[in-house]
mmCIF file as gemmi writes it, N, C-alpha and C atoms, coordinates in Angstrom:
data_model
loop_
_atom_site.group_PDB
_atom_site.id
_atom_site.type_symbol
_atom_site.label_atom_id
_atom_site.label_alt_id
_atom_site.label_comp_id
_atom_site.label_asym_id
_atom_site.label_entity_id
_atom_site.label_seq_id
_atom_site.pdbx_PDB_ins_code
_atom_site.Cartn_x
_atom_site.Cartn_y
_atom_site.Cartn_z
_atom_site.occupancy
_atom_site.B_iso_or_equiv
_atom_site.pdbx_formal_charge
_atom_site.auth_seq_id
_atom_site.auth_asym_id
_atom_site.pdbx_PDB_model_num
ATOM 1 N N . MET Axp A 1 ? 11.791 -25.249 -1.612 1 0 ? 1 A 1
ATOM 2 C CA . MET Axp A 1 ? 12.393 -24.008 -1.468 1 0 ? 1 A 1
ATOM 3 C C . MET Axp A 1 ? 12.95 -23.56 -2.783 1 0 ? 1 A 1
ATOM 4 N N . ALA Axp A 2 ? 12.751 -22.153 -3.122 1 0 ? 2 A 1
ATOM 5 C CA . ALA Axp A 2 ? 13.328 -21.619 -4.21 1 0 ? 2 A 1
ATOM 6 C C . ALA Axp A 2 ? 14.251 -20.403 -3.808 1 0 ? 2 A 1
ATOM 7 N N . THR Axp A 3 ? 15.423 -20.593 -4.492 1 0 ? 3 A 1
ATOM 8 C CA . THR Axp A 3 ? 16.345 -19.316 -4.197 1 0 ? 3 A 1
ATOM 9 C C . THR Axp A 3 ? 16.648 -18.849 -5.639 1 0 ? 3 A 1
ATOM 10 N N . LEU Axp A 4 ? 16.468 -17.56 -5.862 1 0 ? 4 A 1
ATOM 11 C CA . LEU Axp A 4 ? 16.258 -16.833 -7.062 1 0 ? 4 A 1
ATOM 12 C C . LEU Axp A 4 ? 17.176 -15.735 -7.021 1 0 ? 4 A 1
ATOM 13 N N . THR Axp A 5 ? 17.794 -15.444 -8.246 1 0 ? 5 A 1
ATOM 14 C CA . THR Axp A 5 ? 18.464 -14.095 -8.386 1 0 ? 5 A 1
ATOM 15 C C . THR Axp A 5 ? 17.407 -12.934 -8.469 1 0 ? 5 A 1
ATOM 16 N N . VAL Axp A 6 ? 17.684 -11.684 -8.468 1 0 ? 6 A 1
ATOM 17 C CA . VAL Axp A 6 ? 16.82 -10.58 -8.479 1 0 ? 6 A 1
ATOM 18 C C . VAL Axp A 6 ? 16.152 -10.758 -10.022 1 0 ? 6 A 1
ATOM 19 N N . THR Axp A 7 ? 16.883 -10.93 -10.885 1 0 ? 7 A 1
ATOM 20 C CA . THR Axp A 7 ? 16.561 -10.989 -12.317 1 0 ? 7 A 1
ATOM 21 C C . THR Axp A 7 ? 15.38 -12.189 -12.526 1 0 ? 7 A 1
ATOM 22 N N . GLU Axp A 8 ? 15.602 -13.29 -11.96 1 0 ? 8 A 1
ATOM 23 C CA . GLU Axp A 8 ? 14.689 -14.372 -12.016 1 0 ? 8 A 1
ATOM 24 C C . GLU Axp A 8 ? 13.351 -14.105 -11.343 1 0 ? 8 A 1
ATOM 25 N N . ALA Axp A 9 ? 13.567 -13.362 -10.055 1 0 ? 9 A 1
ATOM 26 C CA . ALA Axp A 9 ? 12.406 -13.071 -9.385 1 0 ? 9 A 1
ATOM 27 C C . ALA Axp A 9 ? 11.641 -12.117 -10.032 1 0 ? 9 A 1
ATOM 28 N N . ARG Axp A 10 ? 12.197 -11.174 -10.561 1 0 ? 10 A 1
ATOM 29 C CA . ARG Axp A 10 ? 11.473 -9.999 -11.403 1 0 ? 10 A 1
ATOM 30 C C . ARG Axp A 10 ? 10.65 -10.517 -12.423 1 0 ? 10 A 1
ATOM 31 N N . GLN Axp A 11 ? 11.24 -11.664 -13.211 1 0 ? 11 A 1
ATOM 32 C CA . GLN Axp A 11 ? 10.631 -12.104 -14.398 1 0 ? 11 A 1
ATOM 33 C C . GLN Axp A 11 ? 9.194 -12.705 -14.094 1 0 ? 11 A 1
ATOM 34 N N . LYS Axp A 12 ? 8.927 -13.222 -12.915 1 0 ? 12 A 1
ATOM 35 C CA . LYS Axp A 12 ? 7.82 -13.928 -12.707 1 0 ? 12 A 1
ATOM 36 C C . LYS Axp A 12 ? 7.367 -13.578 -11.122 1 0 ? 12 A 1
ATOM 37 N N . LEU Axp A 13 ? 7.58 -12.239 -10.778 1 0 ? 13 A 1
ATOM 38 C CA . LEU Axp A 13 ? 7.298 -11.701 -9.513 1 0 ? 13 A 1
ATOM 39 C C . LEU Axp A 13 ? 5.837 -12.179 -8.892 1 0 ? 13 A 1
ATOM 40 N N . GLY Axp A 14 ? 4.861 -12.035 -9.591 1 0 ? 14 A 1
ATOM 41 C CA . GLY Axp A 14 ? 3.544 -12.377 -9.208 1 0 ? 14 A 1
ATOM 42 C C . GLY Axp A 14 ? 3.518 -13.793 -8.801 1 0 ? 14 A 1
ATOM 43 N N . GLY Axp A 15 ? 4.116 -14.747 -9.563 1 0 ? 15 A 1
ATOM 44 C CA . GLY Axp A 15 ? 3.914 -16.11 -9.35 1 0 ? 15 A 1
ATOM 45 C C . GLY Axp A 15 ? 4.815 -16.484 -8.059 1 0 ? 15 A 1
ATOM 46 N N . TRP Axp A 16 ? 5.997 -15.833 -7.801 1 0 ? 16 A 1
ATOM 47 C CA . TRP Axp A 16 ? 6.763 -16.029 -6.635 1 0 ? 16 A 1
ATOM 48 C C . TRP Axp A 16 ? 5.898 -15.46 -5.38 1 0 ? 16 A 1
ATOM 49 N N . LEU Axp A 17 ? 5.363 -14.399 -5.61 1 0 ? 17 A 1
ATOM 50 C CA . LEU Axp A 17 ? 4.506 -13.832 -4.398 1 0 ? 17 A 1
ATOM 51 C C . LEU Axp A 17 ? 3.371 -14.889 -4.085 1 0 ? 17 A 1
ATOM 52 N N . ASP Axp A 18 ? 2.78 -15.381 -5.129 1 0 ? 18 A 1
ATOM 53 C CA . ASP Axp A 18 ? 1.64 -16.307 -4.809 1 0 ? 18 A 1
ATOM 54 C C . ASP Axp A 18 ? 2.245 -17.425 -4.056 1 0 ? 18 A 1
ATOM 55 N N . ALA Axp A 19 ? 3.245 -17.99 -4.516 1 0 ? 19 A 1
ATOM 56 C CA . ALA Axp A 19 ? 4.021 -19.085 -3.906 1 0 ? 19 A 1
ATOM 57 C C . ALA Axp A 19 ? 4.298 -18.912 -2.435 1 0 ? 19 A 1
ATOM 58 N N . ALA Axp A 20 ? 4.776 -17.605 -2.202 1 0 ? 20 A 1
ATOM 59 C CA . ALA Axp A 20 ? 5.065 -17.324 -0.802 1 0 ? 20 A 1
ATOM 60 C C . ALA Axp A 20 ? 3.801 -17.18 0.083 1 0 ? 20 A 1
ATOM 61 N N . ILE Axp A 21 ? 2.873 -16.635 -0.446 1 0 ? 21 A 1
ATOM 62 C CA . ILE Axp A 21 ? 1.416 -16.744 0.217 1 0 ? 21 A 1
ATOM 63 C C . ILE Axp A 21 ? 0.977 -17.982 0.464 1 0 ? 21 A 1
ATOM 64 N N . ALA Axp A 22 ? 1.237 -18.892 -0.353 1 0 ? 22 A 1
ATOM 65 C CA . ALA Axp A 22 ? 0.808 -20.299 -0.254 1 0 ? 22 A 1
ATOM 66 C C . ALA Axp A 22 ? 1.644 -21.088 0.762 1 0 ? 22 A 1
ATOM 67 N N . GLY Axp A 23 ? 2.776 -20.463 1.307 1 0 ? 23 A 1
ATOM 68 C CA . GLY Axp A 23 ? 3.681 -21.157 2.229 1 0 ? 23 A 1
ATOM 69 C C . GLY Axp A 23 ? 4.849 -21.62 1.682 1 0 ? 23 A 1
ATOM 70 N N . LYS Axp A 24 ? 5.212 -21.407 0.436 1 0 ? 24 A 1
ATOM 71 C CA . LYS Axp A 24 ? 6.428 -21.989 -0.182 1 0 ? 24 A 1
ATOM 72 C C . LYS Axp A 24 ? 7.57 -20.912 0.363 1 0 ? 24 A 1
ATOM 73 N N . ASP Axp A 25 ? 8.64 -21.56 0.646 1 0 ? 25 A 1
ATOM 74 C CA . ASP Axp A 25 ? 9.852 -20.748 0.979 1 0 ? 25 A 1
ATOM 75 C C . ASP Axp A 25 ? 10.545 -20.33 -0.106 1 0 ? 25 A 1
ATOM 76 N N . VAL Axp A 26 ? 10.429 -18.881 -0.42 1 0 ? 26 A 1
ATOM 77 C CA . VAL Axp A 26 ? 11.132 -18.273 -1.417 1 0 ? 26 A 1
ATOM 78 C C . VAL Axp A 26 ? 11.976 -17.229 -1.03 1 0 ? 26 A 1
ATOM 79 N N . ARG Axp A 27 ? 13.332 -17.412 -1.544 1 0 ? 27 A 1
ATOM 80 C CA . ARG Axp A 27 ? 14.394 -16.474 -1.173 1 0 ? 27 A 1
ATOM 81 C C . ARG Axp A 27 ? 14.889 -15.877 -2.448 1 0 ? 27 A 1
ATOM 82 N N . ILE Axp A 28 ? 15.348 -14.667 -2.212 1 0 ? 28 A 1
ATOM 83 C CA . ILE Axp A 28 ? 16.104 -13.87 -3.219 1 0 ? 28 A 1
ATOM 84 C C . ILE Axp A 28 ? 17.401 -13.441 -2.889 1 0 ? 28 A 1
ATOM 85 N N . VAL Axp A 29 ? 18.324 -13.824 -3.736 1 0 ? 29 A 1
ATOM 86 C CA . VAL Axp A 29 ? 19.872 -13.451 -3.515 1 0 ? 29 A 1
ATOM 87 C C . VAL Axp A 29 ? 19.972 -12.028 -4.039 1 0 ? 29 A 1
ATOM 88 N N . ARG Axp A 30 ? 20.613 -11.091 -3.081 1 0 ? 30 A 1
ATOM 89 C CA . ARG Axp A 30 ? 20.964 -9.855 -3.41 1 0 ? 30 A 1
ATOM 90 C C . ARG Axp A 30 ? 22.276 -9.413 -2.955 1 0 ? 30 A 1
ATOM 91 N N . ARG Axp A 31 ? 23.261 -9.375 -3.735 1 0 ? 31 A 1
ATOM 92 C CA . ARG Axp A 31 ? 24.75 -9.282 -3.463 1 0 ? 31 A 1
ATOM 93 C C . ARG Axp A 31 ? 25.133 -10.394 -2.53 1 0 ? 31 A 1
ATOM 94 N N . ASN Axp A 32 ? 25.393 -10.313 -1.28 1 0 ? 32 A 1
ATOM 95 C CA . ASN Axp A 32 ? 25.836 -11.331 -0.47 1 0 ? 32 A 1
ATOM 96 C C . ASN Axp A 32 ? 24.748 -11.661 0.635 1 0 ? 32 A 1
ATOM 97 N N . ALA Axp A 33 ? 23.535 -11.39 0.342 1 0 ? 33 A 1
ATOM 98 C CA . ALA Axp A 33 ? 22.389 -11.547 1.319 1 0 ? 33 A 1
ATOM 99 C C . ALA Axp A 33 ? 21.197 -12.296 0.765 1 0 ? 33 A 1
ATOM 100 N N . LEU Axp A 34 ? 20.674 -13.177 1.599 1 0 ? 34 A 1
ATOM 101 C CA . LEU Axp A 34 ? 19.296 -13.703 1.224 1 0 ? 34 A 1
ATOM 102 C C . LEU Axp A 34 ? 18.072 -12.764 1.805 1 0 ? 34 A 1
ATOM 103 N N . VAL Axp A 35 ? 17.248 -12.643 1.026 1 0 ? 35 A 1
ATOM 104 C CA . VAL Axp A 35 ? 15.92 -12.002 1.46 1 0 ? 35 A 1
ATOM 105 C C . VAL Axp A 35 ? 14.69 -12.932 1.314 1 0 ? 35 A 1
ATOM 106 N N . ALA Axp A 36 ? 14.104 -13.211 2.355 1 0 ? 36 A 1
ATOM 107 C CA . ALA Axp A 36 ? 12.854 -14.106 2.203 1 0 ? 36 A 1
ATOM 108 C C . ALA Axp A 36 ? 11.612 -13.533 1.895 1 0 ? 36 A 1
ATOM 109 N N . LEU Axp A 37 ? 10.793 -13.954 1.107 1 0 ? 37 A 1
ATOM 110 C CA . LEU Axp A 37 ? 9.577 -13.48 0.905 1 0 ? 37 A 1
ATOM 111 C C . LEU Axp A 37 ? 8.5 -14.303 1.685 1 0 ? 37 A 1
ATOM 112 N N . ARG Axp A 38 ? 7.789 -13.453 2.561 1 0 ? 38 A 1
ATOM 113 C CA . ARG Axp A 38 ? 6.805 -14.063 3.382 1 0 ? 38 A 1
ATOM 114 C C . ARG Axp A 38 ? 5.612 -13.108 3.632 1 0 ? 38 A 1
ATOM 115 N N . PRO Axp A 39 ? 4.495 -13.766 3.572 1 0 ? 39 A 1
ATOM 116 C CA . PRO Axp A 39 ? 3.208 -12.792 3.872 1 0 ? 39 A 1
ATOM 117 C C . PRO Axp A 39 ? 3.248 -12.418 5.29 1 0 ? 39 A 1
ATOM 118 N N . VAL Axp A 40 ? 2.734 -11.232 5.49 1 0 ? 40 A 1
ATOM 119 C CA . VAL Axp A 40 ? 2.6 -10.646 6.9 1 0 ? 40 A 1
ATOM 120 C C . VAL Axp A 40 ? 1.121 -10.298 7.152 1 0 ? 40 A 1
ATOM 121 N N . PRO Axp A 41 ? 0.623 -10.481 8.235 1 0 ? 41 A 1
ATOM 122 C CA . PRO Axp A 41 ? -0.834 -10.288 8.532 1 0 ? 41 A 1
ATOM 123 C C . PRO Axp A 41 ? -1.001 -8.778 8.365 1 0 ? 41 A 1
ATOM 124 N N . LEU Axp A 42 ? -2.259 -8.614 7.815 1 0 ? 42 A 1
ATOM 125 C CA . LEU Axp A 42 ? -2.702 -7.157 7.757 1 0 ? 42 A 1
ATOM 126 C C . LEU Axp A 42 ? -3.172 -6.685 9.171 1 0 ? 42 A 1
ATOM 127 N N . ARG Axp A 43 ? -2.737 -5.516 9.594 1 0 ? 43 A 1
ATOM 128 C CA . ARG Axp A 43 ? -3.008 -4.92 10.826 1 0 ? 43 A 1
ATOM 129 C C . ARG Axp A 43 ? -3.622 -3.611 10.676 1 0 ? 43 A 1
ATOM 130 N N . ARG Axp A 44 ? -4.915 -3.552 10.339 1 0 ? 44 A 1
ATOM 131 C CA . ARG Axp A 44 ? -5.616 -2.308 10.168 1 0 ? 44 A 1
ATOM 132 C C . ARG Axp A 44 ? -5.555 -1.322 11.308 1 0 ? 44 A 1
ATOM 133 N N . ASP Axp A 45 ? -5.468 -1.819 12.537 1 0 ? 45 A 1
ATOM 134 C CA . ASP Axp A 45 ? -5.621 -0.989 13.711 1 0 ? 45 A 1
ATOM 135 C C . ASP Axp A 45 ? -4.36 0.029 13.871 1 0 ? 45 A 1
ATOM 136 N N . ASP Axp A 46 ? -3.243 -0.428 13.251 1 0 ? 46 A 1
ATOM 137 C CA . ASP Axp A 46 ? -2.146 0.515 13.404 1 0 ? 46 A 1
ATOM 138 C C . ASP Axp A 46 ? -1.514 0.861 12.164 1 0 ? 46 A 1
ATOM 139 N N . ASP Axp A 47 ? -2.16 0.824 10.927 1 0 ? 47 A 1
ATOM 140 C CA . ASP Axp A 47 ? -1.67 1.15 9.578 1 0 ? 47 A 1
ATOM 141 C C . ASP Axp A 47 ? -1.398 2.605 9.7 1 0 ? 47 A 1
ATOM 142 N N . ALA Axp A 48 ? -2.123 3.432 10.285 1 0 ? 48 A 1
ATOM 143 C CA . ALA Axp A 48 ? -2.004 4.959 10.166 1 0 ? 48 A 1
ATOM 144 C C . ALA Axp A 48 ? -0.735 5.303 11.113 1 0 ? 48 A 1
ATOM 145 N N . LEU Axp A 49 ? -0.609 4.549 12.02 1 0 ? 49 A 1
ATOM 146 C CA . LEU Axp A 49 ? 0.625 4.97 12.932 1 0 ? 49 A 1
ATOM 147 C C . LEU Axp A 49 ? 1.91 4.422 12.207 1 0 ? 49 A 1
ATOM 148 N N . GLN Axp A 50 ? 1.921 3.381 11.531 1 0 ? 50 A 1
ATOM 149 C CA . GLN Axp A 50 ? 2.993 2.786 10.944 1 0 ? 50 A 1
ATOM 150 C C . GLN Axp A 50 ? 3.402 3.617 9.529 1 0 ? 50 A 1
ATOM 151 N N . GLU Axp A 51 ? 2.38 3.883 9.016 1 0 ? 51 A 1
ATOM 152 C CA . GLU Axp A 51 ? 2.484 4.66 7.64 1 0 ? 51 A 1
ATOM 153 C C . GLU Axp A 51 ? 2.913 6.272 7.893 1 0 ? 51 A 1
ATOM 154 N N . TYR Axp A 52 ? 2.131 6.795 8.641 1 0 ? 52 A 1
ATOM 155 C CA . TYR Axp A 52 ? 2.114 8.262 8.737 1 0 ? 52 A 1
ATOM 156 C C . TYR Axp A 52 ? 2.435 8.771 10.116 1 0 ? 52 A 1
ATOM 157 N N . GLY Axp A 53 ? 2.624 7.907 11.084 1 0 ? 53 A 1
ATOM 158 C CA . GLY Axp A 53 ? 2.941 8.276 12.406 1 0 ? 53 A 1
ATOM 159 C C . GLY Axp A 53 ? 1.9 8.979 13.165 1 0 ? 53 A 1
ATOM 160 N N . LEU Axp A 54 ? 0.686 8.536 12.755 1 0 ? 54 A 1
ATOM 161 C CA . LEU Axp A 54 ? -0.581 9.263 13.379 1 0 ? 54 A 1
ATOM 162 C C . LEU Axp A 54 ? -1.138 8.22 14.604 1 0 ? 54 A 1
ATOM 163 N N . THR Axp A 55 ? -1.493 8.672 15.708 1 0 ? 55 A 1
ATOM 164 C CA . THR Axp A 55 ? -2.13 7.931 16.684 1 0 ? 55 A 1
ATOM 165 C C . THR Axp A 55 ? -3.545 7.843 16.272 1 0 ? 55 A 1
ATOM 166 N N . ALA Axp A 56 ? -4.314 7.16 16.986 1 0 ? 56 A 1
ATOM 167 C CA . ALA Axp A 56 ? -5.787 6.853 16.683 1 0 ? 56 A 1
ATOM 168 C C . ALA Axp A 56 ? -6.567 8.13 16.906 1 0 ? 56 A 1
ATOM 169 N N . ARG Axp A 57 ? -6.187 8.94 17.938 1 0 ? 57 A 1
ATOM 170 C CA . ARG Axp A 57 ? -6.799 10.109 18.127 1 0 ? 57 A 1
ATOM 171 C C . ARG Axp A 57 ? -6.534 11.069 17.038 1 0 ? 57 A 1
ATOM 172 N N . GLN Axp A 58 ? -5.268 11.256 16.636 1 0 ? 58 A 1
ATOM 173 C CA . GLN Axp A 58 ? -5.058 12.115 15.405 1 0 ? 58 A 1
ATOM 174 C C . GLN Axp A 58 ? -5.653 11.629 14.182 1 0 ? 58 A 1
ATOM 175 N N . LEU Axp A 59 ? -5.756 10.327 13.906 1 0 ? 59 A 1
ATOM 176 C CA . LEU Axp A 59 ? -6.346 9.845 12.673 1 0 ? 59 A 1
ATOM 177 C C . LEU Axp A 59 ? -7.792 10.18 12.797 1 0 ? 59 A 1
ATOM 178 N N . ALA Axp A 60 ? -8.548 10.083 13.902 1 0 ? 60 A 1
ATOM 179 C CA . ALA Axp A 60 ? -9.815 10.358 13.993 1 0 ? 60 A 1
ATOM 180 C C . ALA Axp A 60 ? -10.194 11.867 13.678 1 0 ? 60 A 1
ATOM 181 N N . ARG Axp A 61 ? -9.325 12.756 14.23 1 0 ? 61 A 1
ATOM 182 C CA . ARG Axp A 61 ? -9.35 14.25 14.033 1 0 ? 61 A 1
ATOM 183 C C . ARG Axp A 61 ? -9.168 14.551 12.538 1 0 ? 61 A 1
ATOM 184 N N . ALA Axp A 62 ? -8.243 13.898 11.77 1 0 ? 62 A 1
ATOM 185 C CA . ALA Axp A 62 ? -7.942 14.058 10.531 1 0 ? 62 A 1
ATOM 186 C C . ALA Axp A 62 ? -9.141 13.603 9.637 1 0 ? 62 A 1
ATOM 187 N N . HIS Axp A 63 ? -9.733 12.473 9.998 1 0 ? 63 A 1
ATOM 188 C CA . HIS Axp A 63 ? -10.824 11.922 9.431 1 0 ? 63 A 1
ATOM 189 C C . HIS Axp A 63 ? -12.098 12.98 9.448 1 0 ? 63 A 1
ATOM 190 N N . ARG Axp A 64 ? -12.232 13.577 10.64 1 0 ? 64 A 1
ATOM 191 C CA . ARG Axp A 64 ? -13.364 14.479 10.639 1 0 ? 64 A 1
ATOM 192 C C . ARG Axp A 64 ? -13.088 15.666 9.894 1 0 ? 64 A 1
ATOM 193 N N . ARG Axp A 65 ? -11.73 16.137 9.934 1 0 ? 65 A 1
ATOM 194 C CA . ARG Axp A 65 ? -11.632 17.444 9.165 1 0 ? 65 A 1
ATOM 195 C C . ARG Axp A 65 ? -11.72 17.392 7.68 1 0 ? 65 A 1
ATOM 196 N N . ILE Axp A 66 ? -11.216 16.084 7.243 1 0 ? 66 A 1
ATOM 197 C CA . ILE Axp A 66 ? -11.395 15.73 5.89 1 0 ? 66 A 1
ATOM 198 C C . ILE Axp A 66 ? -12.897 15.667 5.456 1 0 ? 66 A 1
ATOM 199 N N . ARG Axp A 67 ? -13.714 15.064 6.095 1 0 ? 67 A 1
ATOM 200 C CA . ARG Axp A 67 ? -15.13 14.934 5.915 1 0 ? 67 A 1
ATOM 201 C C . ARG Axp A 67 ? -15.714 16.333 5.886 1 0 ? 67 A 1
ATOM 202 N N . GLU Axp A 68 ? -15.313 17.178 6.931 1 0 ? 68 A 1
ATOM 203 C CA . GLU Axp A 68 ? -15.946 18.506 6.889 1 0 ? 68 A 1
ATOM 204 C C . GLU Axp A 68 ? -15.407 19.302 5.673 1 0 ? 68 A 1
ATOM 205 N N . GLN Axp A 69 ? -14.316 19.196 5.211 1 0 ? 69 A 1
ATOM 206 C CA . GLN Axp A 69 ? -13.815 19.883 4 1 0 ? 69 A 1
ATOM 207 C C . GLN Axp A 69 ? -14.525 19.451 2.759 1 0 ? 69 A 1
ATOM 208 N N . ILE Axp A 70 ? -14.763 18.158 2.571 1 0 ? 70 A 1
ATOM 209 C CA . ILE Axp A 70 ? -15.529 17.599 1.441 1 0 ? 70 A 1
ATOM 210 C C . ILE Axp A 70 ? -16.946 18.164 1.547 1 0 ? 70 A 1
ATOM 211 N N . LYS Axp A 71 ? -17.499 18.16 2.615 1 0 ? 71 A 1
ATOM 212 C CA . LYS Axp A 71 ? -18.967 18.605 2.849 1 0 ? 71 A 1
ATOM 213 C C . LYS Axp A 71 ? -19.006 20.121 2.361 1 0 ? 71 A 1
ATOM 214 N N . ALA Axp A 72 ? -18.028 20.901 2.844 1 0 ? 72 A 1
ATOM 215 C CA . ALA Axp A 72 ? -18.041 22.363 2.533 1 0 ? 72 A 1
ATOM 216 C C . ALA Axp A 72 ? -17.73 22.523 0.949 1 0 ? 72 A 1
ATOM 217 N N . GLU Axp A 73 ? -16.937 21.872 0.385 1 0 ? 73 A 1
ATOM 218 C CA . GLU Axp A 73 ? -16.704 21.956 -1.028 1 0 ? 73 A 1
ATOM 219 C C . GLU Axp A 73 ? -17.855 21.427 -1.926 1 0 ? 73 A 1
ATOM 220 N N . ARG Axp A 74 ? -18.59 20.311 -1.485 1 0 ? 74 A 1
ATOM 221 C CA . ARG Axp A 74 ? -19.792 20.054 -2.117 1 0 ? 74 A 1
ATOM 222 C C . ARG Axp A 74 ? -20.75 21.104 -2.058 1 0 ? 74 A 1
ATOM 223 N N . ALA Axp A 75 ? -20.894 21.869 -0.802 1 0 ? 75 A 1
ATOM 224 C CA . ALA Axp A 75 ? -21.803 22.821 -0.702 1 0 ? 75 A 1
ATOM 225 C C . ALA Axp A 75 ? -21.54 24.084 -1.682 1 0 ? 75 A 1
ATOM 226 N N . ARG Axp A 76 ? -20.319 24.315 -1.795 1 0 ? 76 A 1
ATOM 227 C CA . ARG Axp A 76 ? -19.798 25.414 -2.909 1 0 ? 76 A 1
ATOM 228 C C . ARG Axp A 76 ? -19.913 24.985 -4.239 1 0 ? 76 A 1
ATOM 229 N N . GLY Axp A 77 ? -20.021 23.582 -4.441 1 0 ? 77 A 1
ATOM 230 C CA . GLY Axp A 77 ? -20.154 23.079 -5.803 1 0 ? 77 A 1
ATOM 231 C C . GLY Axp A 77 ? -18.694 22.876 -6.437 1 0 ? 77 A 1
ATOM 232 N N . THR Axp A 78 ? -17.556 22.883 -5.565 1 0 ? 78 A 1
ATOM 233 C CA . THR Axp A 78 ? -16.303 22.854 -6.228 1 0 ? 78 A 1
ATOM 234 C C . THR Axp A 78 ? -15.73 21.504 -6.156 1 0 ? 78 A 1
ATOM 235 N N . VAL Axp A 79 ? -16.47 20.522 -5.781 1 0 ? 79 A 1
ATOM 236 C CA . VAL Axp A 79 ? -16.053 18.995 -5.914 1 0 ? 79 A 1
ATOM 237 C C . VAL Axp A 79 ? -16.221 18.564 -7.324 1 0 ? 79 A 1
ATOM 238 N N . ARG Axp A 80 ? -15.222 18.021 -7.881 1 0 ? 80 A 1
ATOM 239 C CA . ARG Axp A 80 ? -15.166 17.315 -9.168 1 0 ? 80 A 1
ATOM 240 C C . ARG Axp A 80 ? -15.06 15.909 -8.956 1 0 ? 80 A 1
ATOM 241 N N . GLY Axp A 81 ? -15.792 15.041 -9.814 1 0 ? 81 A 1
ATOM 242 C CA . GLY Axp A 81 ? -15.77 13.727 -9.842 1 0 ? 81 A 1
ATOM 243 C C . GLY Axp A 81 ? -14.431 13.152 -10.4 1 0 ? 81 A 1
ATOM 244 N N . PHE Axp A 82 ? -14.045 12.003 -10.073 1 0 ? 82 A 1
ATOM 245 C CA . PHE Axp A 82 ? -12.69 11.528 -10.533 1 0 ? 82 A 1
ATOM 246 C C . PHE Axp A 82 ? -13.036 10.519 -11.594 1 0 ? 82 A 1
ATOM 247 N N . THR Axp A 83 ? -12.538 10.718 -12.764 1 0 ? 83 A 1
ATOM 248 C CA . THR Axp A 83 ? -12.998 9.732 -13.896 1 0 ? 83 A 1
ATOM 249 C C . THR Axp A 83 ? -11.883 8.59 -14.059 1 0 ? 83 A 1
ATOM 250 N N . GLY Axp A 84 ? -10.825 8.716 -13.291 1 0 ? 84 A 1
ATOM 251 C CA . GLY Axp A 84 ? -9.754 7.744 -13.494 1 0 ? 84 A 1
ATOM 252 C C . GLY Axp A 84 ? -8.652 8.133 -14.454 1 0 ? 84 A 1
ATOM 253 N N . LYS Axp A 85 ? -8.863 9.367 -14.954 1 0 ? 85 A 1
ATOM 254 C CA . LYS Axp A 85 ? -7.854 9.93 -15.744 1 0 ? 85 A 1
ATOM 255 C C . LYS Axp A 85 ? -6.909 10.645 -15.152 1 0 ? 85 A 1
ATOM 256 N N . ALA Axp A 86 ? -5.574 10.734 -15.334 1 0 ? 86 A 1
ATOM 257 C CA . ALA Axp A 86 ? -4.604 11.625 -14.698 1 0 ? 86 A 1
ATOM 258 C C . ALA Axp A 86 ? -4.833 13.131 -15.162 1 0 ? 86 A 1
ATOM 259 N N . GLU Axp A 87 ? -5.133 13.326 -16.355 1 0 ? 87 A 1
ATOM 260 C CA . GLU Axp A 87 ? -5.163 14.726 -16.796 1 0 ? 87 A 1
ATOM 261 C C . GLU Axp A 87 ? -6.527 15.356 -16.086 1 0 ? 87 A 1
ATOM 262 N N . ASP Axp A 88 ? -7.402 14.619 -15.597 1 0 ? 88 A 1
ATOM 263 C CA . ASP Axp A 88 ? -8.457 15.259 -14.786 1 0 ? 88 A 1
ATOM 264 C C . ASP Axp A 88 ? -8.198 15.682 -13.412 1 0 ? 88 A 1
ATOM 265 N N . LEU Axp A 89 ? -6.882 15.378 -12.955 1 0 ? 89 A 1
ATOM 266 C CA . LEU Axp A 89 ? -6.536 15.803 -11.619 1 0 ? 89 A 1
ATOM 267 C C . LEU Axp A 89 ? -5.803 17.213 -11.767 1 0 ? 89 A 1
ATOM 268 N N . ARG Axp A 90 ? -5.54 17.557 -12.837 1 0 ? 90 A 1
ATOM 269 C CA . ARG Axp A 90 ? -4.813 18.819 -12.969 1 0 ? 90 A 1
ATOM 270 C C . ARG Axp A 90 ? -5.902 20.012 -12.944 1 0 ? 90 A 1
ATOM 271 N N . GLY Axp A 91 ? -5.603 20.921 -12.218 1 0 ? 91 A 1
ATOM 272 C CA . GLY Axp A 91 ? -6.518 21.949 -11.746 1 0 ? 91 A 1
ATOM 273 C C . GLY Axp A 91 ? -6.85 23.026 -12.821 1 0 ? 91 A 1
C-alpha cells in the first residue's frame, strides 16, 4: 500500500497509475481526505450518456447528422485535412 501527498503523486503520476492498474493500493492525501486510485472498467455503451447526456437514440441521430454534414462539405470541397498543427485549425 502506498499513501502519498499530492506533490509525491504528481512527481511520478504515470508510475502510480500503472501501480493502481496492476492492483496495488495507491492513496493520495488531500487536506484531511484520502483519495484512492483504482481502475474502472470501460463502458462504451453509456459513454455518450455519461459525458454528454445523450441517449442511444440521440447519439445515433447526431452521428447521422455529422456524417451527412461531412459528406456535404466534401462535395463542396470545403473539408480540409488535419495536419496535427493547431494553427491549421484556425479558419
